[in-house]
C-alpha positions as CSV (number, residue, x, y, z in Angstrom):
1,M,32.5,-27.5,-15.1
2,Y,33.3,-25.6,-11.9
3,D,33.9,-28.7,-9.7
4,D,37.4,-29.4,-8.4
5,V,38.8,-26.1,-9.7
6,G,42.0,-26.6,-7.8
7,K,42.7,-29.9,-9.6
8,K,41.9,-28.4,-13.0
9,I,44.3,-25.5,-12.4
10,K,47.0,-27.9,-11.4
11,V,46.5,-30.0,-14.6
12,I,46.6,-26.8,-16.7
13,A,49.8,-25.8,-14.9
14,K,51.5,-29.1,-15.8
15,V,50.3,-28.9,-19.4
16,A,51.4,-25.3,-19.7
17,C,54.8,-26.2,-18.4
18,W,55.4,-29.0,-20.9
19,V,54.0,-26.9,-23.8
20,G,56.2,-24.0,-22.8
21,I,59.3,-26.3,-22.6
22,A,58.5,-27.7,-26.0
23,F,57.9,-24.3,-27.5
24,S,61.2,-23.1,-26.0
25,V,63.2,-25.9,-27.6
26,I,61.5,-25.4,-31.0
27,T,62.1,-21.6,-30.7
28,G,65.7,-22.4,-29.7
29,I,66.2,-24.5,-32.8
30,Q,64.8,-21.8,-35.0
31,A,66.8,-19.1,-33.3
32,G,70.0,-21.2,-33.7
33,R,69.3,-21.7,-37.4
34,L,68.5,-18.0,-37.9
35,I,71.6,-16.8,-36.2
36,G,73.6,-19.6,-37.7
37,G,72.3,-18.7,-41.2
38,L,74.0,-15.4,-40.9
39,T,77.3,-16.9,-39.9
40,G,77.1,-20.1,-41.9
41,E,77.0,-22.4,-38.8
42,F,74.3,-23.5,-36.3
43,S,74.5,-21.3,-33.2
44,F,74.5,-23.6,-30.3
45,G,74.8,-20.7,-27.8
46,T,71.6,-19.2,-29.1
47,F,69.9,-22.6,-29.1
48,F,70.9,-23.4,-25.5
49,G,70.2,-19.9,-24.2
50,T,66.7,-19.8,-25.7
51,A,65.8,-23.4,-25.0
52,I,67.1,-23.5,-21.4
53,G,66.0,-20.0,-20.5
54,G,62.5,-20.5,-22.0
55,A,62.1,-23.9,-20.3
56,F,63.2,-22.4,-17.0
57,L,60.7,-19.5,-17.2
58,S,58.0,-21.9,-18.3
59,W,58.7,-24.1,-15.3
60,L,58.9,-21.1,-12.9
61,L,55.6,-19.6,-14.1
62,S,53.8,-23.0,-13.9
63,L,55.0,-23.3,-10.2
64,F,52.9,-20.2,-9.4
65,L,49.9,-21.5,-11.3
66,Y,50.3,-25.0,-9.7
67,G,50.6,-23.4,-6.2
68,F,47.4,-21.4,-6.8
69,G,45.6,-24.7,-7.6
70,E,47.1,-26.3,-4.5
71,L,45.9,-23.3,-2.4
72,I,42.3,-23.7,-3.7
73,E,42.4,-27.4,-3.1
74,N,43.7,-27.0,0.4
75,T,41.1,-24.3,1.2
76,N,38.3,-26.5,0.1
77,S,39.7,-29.4,2.1
78,I,39.9,-27.2,5.2
79,A,36.3,-26.0,4.6
80,R,35.0,-29.6,4.3
81,R,36.9,-30.6,7.4
82,F,35.6,-27.6,9.4
83,E,32.0,-28.4,8.3
84,E,32.5,-32.0,9.5
85,I,33.7,-31.1,13.0
86,S,31.9,-27.9,13.7
87,I,29.1,-27.5,16.1
88,V,26.0,-26.2,14.7
89,S,25.4,-22.8,16.2
90,E,21.6,-22.7,16.1
91,T,19.9,-23.8,19.2
92,K,18.0,-27.0,18.4
93,H,16.3,-27.9,21.7
94,I,15.8,-26.3,25.1
95,K,16.1,-28.4,28.2
96,E,15.2,-27.5,31.7
97,N,18.1,-27.6,34.1
98,N,17.9,-26.2,37.6
99,N,15.1,-23.8,36.5
100,E,17.4,-22.5,33.7
101,Q,17.0,-22.8,30.0
102,V,20.1,-24.7,28.7
103,P,20.4,-24.9,24.9
104,L,21.5,-28.2,23.3
105,A,23.4,-28.5,20.1
106,Y,24.5,-31.3,17.9
107,K,27.7,-32.3,16.2
108,V,27.6,-33.2,12.5
109,N,29.7,-35.6,10.4
110,G,29.2,-33.9,7.1
111,P,26.2,-31.9,5.8
112,G,23.0,-32.8,7.7
113,K,24.3,-35.9,9.4
114,A,23.6,-35.5,13.1
115,E,25.8,-37.6,15.4
116,K,24.4,-37.0,18.8
117,E,23.0,-34.3,20.9
118,I,25.3,-32.7,23.5
119,E,24.7,-30.3,26.2
120,L,26.9,-27.2,25.9
121,K,28.9,-26.2,29.0
122,K,28.1,-22.8,30.5
123,V,30.6,-20.1,31.6
124,D,29.6,-17.1,33.7
125,I,31.5,-14.0,32.9
126,K,31.9,-11.2,35.4
127,I,32.5,-7.8,33.7
128,P,33.7,-4.9,35.9
129,A,31.5,-1.8,35.5
130,D,34.5,0.4,34.6
131,T,35.5,-1.7,31.6
132,D,35.5,0.0,28.2
133,T,33.5,-1.7,25.4
134,D,36.7,-2.2,23.3
135,E,38.7,-3.6,26.2
136,Y,39.6,-7.3,26.1
137,L,38.6,-9.7,28.8
138,D,39.8,-13.2,29.5
139,V,37.4,-16.1,29.3
140,E,38.6,-19.6,30.1
141,C,37.4,-22.4,27.8
142,P,35.5,-25.0,29.9
143,Y,36.8,-27.8,27.7
144,C,40.5,-27.2,27.2
145,N,41.1,-24.5,29.9
146,E,42.8,-22.2,27.4
147,K,42.5,-18.4,28.2
148,L,40.7,-16.6,25.4
149,A,40.4,-12.9,24.9
150,F,37.2,-11.2,23.7
151,T,36.1,-7.6,23.8
152,K,33.4,-6.5,26.3
153,Q,31.2,-5.5,23.4
154,F,31.5,-8.9,21.8
155,L,30.8,-10.7,25.0
156,T,27.6,-8.7,25.7
157,E,26.3,-9.2,22.2
158,T,26.6,-13.0,22.0
159,D,25.6,-15.9,24.3
160,R,27.7,-18.6,22.6
161,L,31.4,-18.8,21.9
162,T,33.5,-21.3,20.1
163,C,37.0,-22.0,21.3
164,P,39.6,-21.5,18.5
165,M,42.0,-23.9,20.3
166,C,39.8,-27.0,20.7
167,G,36.8,-26.1,18.4
168,E,34.2,-26.7,21.2
169,A,31.2,-24.3,21.6
170,F,30.0,-23.2,25.0
171,N,27.3,-20.8,26.3
172,T,28.1,-17.7,28.2
173,T,26.1,-15.5,30.5
174,V,27.3,-12.0,31.4
175,G,26.8,-10.7,34.8
């Protein structure tokens, strides 16, 4: 019932558009007869004004409803894609490396489908002592070499970052 809501909204928008157009034409015929009954002739101006105006409004309102369905569909698609390529943030294994604990993570291709284990790269961050907690500091992504900006408070509270440019996760140590 609540699966594929975006597709269902888009179908409802199409149906509502055609029902609205049909209703506008029928209403236009009735309005043309009613106005024509007063003058003795069918009123084509009233018919066309009601039918075309109503059909246009029906189409315009269905665009908004269809766009909303498209938005929901695209949001779900982005969420599925993000889930497929994201790196699971929980540490799964600990491996000794130069007398240091280095967390390993795994990539997933869909829910629960581990592809392979990878060792996350590590970045040492030097924070000057006179830096305010809300001041931004630059961190270079070890994968794509993009400069990223994070607050001092955020960097001291977390030991893993994900680059918004390339999507890769890396470990950080603050010193």
